[in-house]
C-alpha angles and dihedrals in degrees: 000000000000120000089235091065091052097063114109120195113209120191135153129033126320121228096243096040120098114223114227120207092207095049091052091043093051093044089052093047091046091050092047088048092052091048094048093047091048092050091048092049092052089046091052093046089052093049089049091047089050092049092051091047092052089045091052090048091050094050092048090052091048090050091050092051092048091049091050091047091049092050090051094051089047090052093045090050092051091048093050091049090053094048092047092049092051090056 
């Protein structure tokens, strides 16, 4: 027989097993805690990613502005040199 046909799913309570309120309660709390911590972790990772993205965007903007300013200063220097040489 195939291994897939040998799988047995067991769920629910068994007749000879006693149900414990505290066991069920703590299992539910533990499951909720794992879910909450996972969601919080994903949220914090997304916030960190967004901050890094904004920082990169800001650095790129500053770099572009510095490049523009440098180009303007170079152009002004060349113009001043030309004017001085023509005097």
